[in-house]
N, C-alpha and C positions, 0 to 999 in steps of 0.2 A: 504493500500500500504506500510505502514511502515514495516509490517512483511515480505512482498515480498522483499523489499529493503534489509532487513537484511539477508534474505536467499540467495539472489544473491551475497551479499558481502562474504558469507561463501563459495561461489564457487559451488553451486548446479548445477547438470547436467540437471535435469528436475524438473519443478514445478508441484506438484500434488495438485489439488483442490479436497479435499475429503469430499463430501456431504453425511455424514453417514446416515442421517435420510431422505434424499430425500426432503429437504426444498427448494432447488434451483429451482425457477420458471423460465420459459423461458426468460422473459425480464431481470430478475436479472442475469441469466447466461450470457446473451449477454453483459450486462453492465460490469460485473466483468471481463470477459475474454478480452473484447475489451480494457478496461482500462489498464490491465496488458500488453496486446500485444502492445499497443501504447507506453508504457514506455520501454518495452523490446522486440523489434521486433524479436530477434533471440533466445529467451528463449523457449525451448520446454514446452508446457502446456498440462497436462494430467488431464482430468476431470472424477471423479468417483461419481456416485449417486446411489440411490435406488428408486424404483418406487412405494413406499407405497401409495402415493396420486394419482398415475396414470398420472403424468405429465412428467415422465422420458424421453420418446421419444422426446417430443417437446423441453424439456430443453437441451438434448444432441445435437439435431440438431441446436438449437440456439447457443450453445457453439461452435460447429464446424464452423458455419457461422461467428462467431465473432473472430475466429482465433485459436481455440484449435487444437492441433495436434493429440490428441487421446481422445476418449471417451469410457467408459466402457459399455458393453452390455452383455446380457446373451442369450444363444441359446433359441429359442422361448419356448420350452417345460419346461424350467427352469426359465423363465423370469416373470416379472410382480410382483405386490404387493411388498413384502419386498425384493425381489431380484432386479436385475438390469433390465433396460428397454429392450424390445425385439430387438434382433439383426436384425431379419428379417424385422421388421418395419422400423428401422433406415436405413438399406441397401436399401430397396425398396423405401423409401422416397427420398433418395439421387441419385437414378438412373437417368442418363441423365442430371445431373447438374454438375457444376464445382467441386463438392465434391463427385462425383461418386466413391464408394469404389473399384469398379472392382470385387467385390465378386459376384458369380453366385447364383441366388436364388435357382436354381435346386440343386446346391451343398449343400446349406444351408439346404434344405429340406431333403436331404439324411442324413446329420448329425442329424437333428432334429428328424427324425424317430427313430434313435437309442436311443436318450435320452428320447423320449416319452415312449419307452419300459422300459428303465432303471429306470425311475422315479417311475413306477408302483411297482418295487421291494421295494421301500422305503416308500410305502404308509402308513405303521403303524407309521411313524415318521412325517407325515404331520400334520401341526398345526391346520388345519381346516379352516384357513383363505381363503376366496374365492374371495374377492374383495378388491379394493383399499379402503383407509380410510382417509377422509378429516381431522380427528382430529390429524393427525401427526403434523399439523402446530401449534397445541396447546401443545401437550406433547413432541414433538421433540425427540421421541425415535428412536435410530438407527435401521435400517432395520435388521441388523444381530442380534440384541438383541430382537426385537419384538416377534418373534416366540419362542425364548428360554424362555423369560419371561412369555409368555402365558402358556407354558408347566409347568414352575416352579410354577406358580400361582395355577394351578390345583393340583399339587403335595402337595402344602402347604395348601390345603383345601379352596382355594379361588375361586374354580370353580363357575361360575355364577356371579362373581364380576369383570370380566375383564374390564368393563367400569370404575369401581371405581379404579382399579389398574392404568389405563391410566391417570385418573384425578389426582391420587395421585403421579404419576410419574412427572407430571407438577408441583405439589405442592412441592415435594421433591427437584426438580431442583431449584425452586425459593428459598427455604430455604437454599440450599447449595451454592447459589450465581450465578445461571444461568451459570453453567460451560460448558465447551466443553465436549461433551459426546461421548467418544470412549474408548474402552478397555484400562485400567481398570476403568476409571471414570464412564462409563455408568453402570457398575455393582454396583457401589456405589449408584447411583441414583435408580437403580432397586431394590436393597436390601432395601433401605430406603422406597421406595414406598410400597413394600409388608408389611413392618413393620407398616406403617401408616394405611393400610387397615385392617390388622389383629387386630390392636388395636383401630380402629374406630376413627382415627384422621382425621378431614376434614378441619381444619383451621390452617393457619400459626401461628396465635397468640397463639393458644392453645399449639402447639408443642414447640414454643420458650419459652413460660411461664414455661413449665415442663421440659426444656432441661436437667437440672441437675438430674432429677429422672428417665430418660428413659434408658432402657436397649437396646441401639441401636445396630444394627448389627456391627460386628467387622470391616467390610469394611468401614463403615461410620466413626467409631472412628479413624481408621488409616488415612482416608482422612483428618479429622479435625486436626490430628497431623502433617499433611504434608508429610506423608510417600510415597505418589505417586506424590509429587510435590505441589507447590502452584500456583493456577490459576493466570496467568500473568496479566489479566486486572483488576479484582476486588479483588484479594486476597481471603483469607478464610473468610467465613461469620462471622461477629461479631454483637452482643455479643454471638451468638449461640455457636461458637467454644470455647470461654473462659468458658462459663457456663458449657458445657459438660465436658471439660477436667478437670477443677478445681474440679468439683463434684466427679470425678473418681480418682483424685490425679495424673493425667497424665500431662506431659509436651510436648510442641511441639517437633517434631523430628528434631534433628540436623544431618541430613544425607547428607550434601553437597558432601561428598566424601566417597565412599565405600572402604573398605580395599580390597586388591587383593583376589580373590576367589581361594581357594585351590582345584584345580581340581584333583590333585594327590591323596589327601585324599578321595575325593568323589569317585573316580574310585576304590580305594582299598576297601572302605566300601561296595559299590554296588556289586562288584565281590565276596566279601566274603559272602554277604547275599543271592545272587542269582547266585549260582555257575553254573547252567545249562543254564542261559540266555546268548546268544551271543551278547554282547554289541557292538554298533557302536559308533563312536565319537559323532554323533548327539544325541545319547541317554544321554550322560553325560551333554550336553548342556540343554536338556529337563529337566533332573533331577535338574540342578542348577536353572533353571528359574521357574519350576513348581514342586517342590519337592513332594507335596501331591498328585497331579494328576498323576505324573509319578510313584509314589509308588503304587497307586491303579492299574495302568496298569500292573506293574510288578507282583503284588499279583494276579491279574486276570489271567495273563499268567502262573504263577506258579501253579494255581489251575486247569485251563482248558487246558493249553498248547497253542501252536501257532494255532490260528483259522483263520489265514489269507488265508489259502487254501480252507476253507469251502465256498461253494457257498453262496452268499449274502442272498438269500431267506431263507436258513435254519439257518443262523445266527440270523435273525430277527424273523422269524415265526416258531412255533413248527411243527414237522412232525405229520402226521396222521397215525394211525395204518395201517400197510401194505405198507406204503410208503417206497421207496428205493431211495438212493442217492449215488453218487460216486464222488470222487475227487482224484487228484494226490498229495500225500504227498511229494513225491520226484520223480525224474526222473525214470520212470519205476515202481514205487510203487503206485498202485491204491488201494484205500480203497472203498469197497462196503458195505454200511450200510443199513440195513432194520430194521425199527422200528416195533416191533411185538405187544407189549402190555405194560400196566402199571397197577400196583396193585391197588385194590380198596381202601384199608385202608392205614393209615399212622401209623408208629411205634411211640415209646415213644419219639423219637428224632425229630418227625415231618417229617419223610422221607417216600417216596414211592419207591418201586422197579420198575425200568424201564427195559424192556427186548428188546434186539436187536439181530440181526444176523450180524456179521462182517466177510465178505468174507466167508459166509456160516457157520461160527461157532457161537454157542449161547453165549451171553454175557448179564449179568445183572449188573446194577449199582444202588446205592442208591442215590436218589436226594431229597433235601429238598423241601418240598411243601410250597413255600413262600406265596402263596395265602391263604392257610388254616391258616398258622401262623398269617398272617396279619389280618385275620378276627377275630382272637381271642385276639386282643389287649386289655389289661386290661382297664376296665373303672375306671378312677381315681377320687379321691376326688378333688373337685373344690376349688380354692382359694377363700377366703372370701374378697370381694372387700371393705368391711367396716373396715377390719383390716389391717393396713399398714404393719404389720409383716407377713401377709399371702401372700407369693410371688408366683404368678402364672406364667405359661409359656407365654412369649410375643407372641409366634407363634408356629405352629406345628413344630415338629422336633424330633431329637434323642439326648439323653444325651451322649456326647462324653468325658466329663471330669468333675470330682467332685473336687472342690478346697478347700472345708471346710468339717467339720465333726460335728456331734451333740455335744453340750456342749461347743463349742468354742465361745468366744466372738468376735463380729464383729462390725465394725463401718459403718456408712452410706457410700456407695460406694465400700465396700469390695466385690470383685468378689466371687461368690458362686459356679457357675458351668457354663459349656459351652454347648450350644445347636447347632446342625448342621442340616441344611435342604437344600438339593440341592446345596451343596458347599457354602452355606451361613451360617457363624458361628455367634452366638450371645452370648456374655458373660453376664450372668445374675448376677447382683449385688444386694446387700441388699440396700433397700431404707431407712433403719433405722438402728440405733445402737441397740445392744442388744446381747442376747445369743441364739445360734441356738438350738431350742427345738426339731426340727424334720426335717429330710431329707426324702422326700417322693419318691425319685427316686434313681436309680442306673445307672451306665454307661451301655449304650445299650438300656435303656428304651425309648419307643416312647411315646411322649406326644402331647396333643392338646392344642391349645390356651386356657388359663384360668385354666389348670390343676395345682393343688398345687404342687410346687416344694420343697419349704422349708418354715418352720415356725420359725420366729425369735421372741423370747419373749422380749418384751420391758422392760426396767428398771422400777422398781416400785418406 
């Protein structure tokens, strides 16, 4: 209640109870909401949850009966598991009671029919999760992160280890101090969990004992520096934080006040680099908040053009030979495209020729065959686990930056290179002092866990 009291003193208009992981059980929801309602009878209360464990409908009804003014649901076709509880179930359960929503079940069915069809178009992006999961009460993973992390784990070569990732998520959370997990703090815990699985850590004691030697994901390092804030209740975990930062020569972040952001300079820079893109004011806000992600979007648009008019099905799934589609690029301008064929072989640049007819006219384009290229990833030398100067990749990823060069002397903790995988960056540092005898990778190389990245020759 202390947090609620402080928020009310700040003059809030609505109190939002945001249960990101779906941990709020029916009795707990009733107790929490009724306690707040008793203290603040006129304060609007809005409850949000996820249905990961399957208790969402019961919890939202309990919250409503205890005095909540609004509860979040999802239309039935998009509800359940890591989404919100079923709107149809909540509405039907409250019919004929003093909390009757007044919504028509037949109207909801009409809306639901549309979304049932629409969901089918996004089938390729489904996580594969089919049921609720009781273990959310152990790992406390937010619903919005659950399916994303499942996909990321597969991309990082951790397919078949999802149960271990969930256990490691709980372990990572405990090591970091049992923090509130919501973007961006949930990403910190998720990145840490995948690191633990990839490097086969299973105990808190082992991780904390090796804290100064671990090449932790950048998000974890930044969290320990306090760059996303300091957890209010327990603070940053000690001595883990001090051991990690001191080994890397880093200091806590003193960022209580940010300098004014120069939007004029940002606008000028973006307009100069992307002359054909029609910027909106919200684009500049996106670029300021998420510079890397927005740059990726602009680069994608510069390469492929504006694909917003393309039917969703063909943005997600490839066309089949002989298939035809059409869409309106602008008012009165219809494009009719027919996919006719694709060449059998690839050229020296890994490209195939793809043949189309556009409004009846033949067109051929060169397309990089990413599947063929990915199947030819170089088999690399493995790091020697018995040699402390033989530095291996802590997880699967792509080399995005090289910070040192052969022949240079380094000390323990010196950053060597940066790996990136699914927007998770890891700075690989030297665990020992010595001279760089060999760099085994270049920028753009794909590596797997344990691949040799660098060889540091120890002083004799």
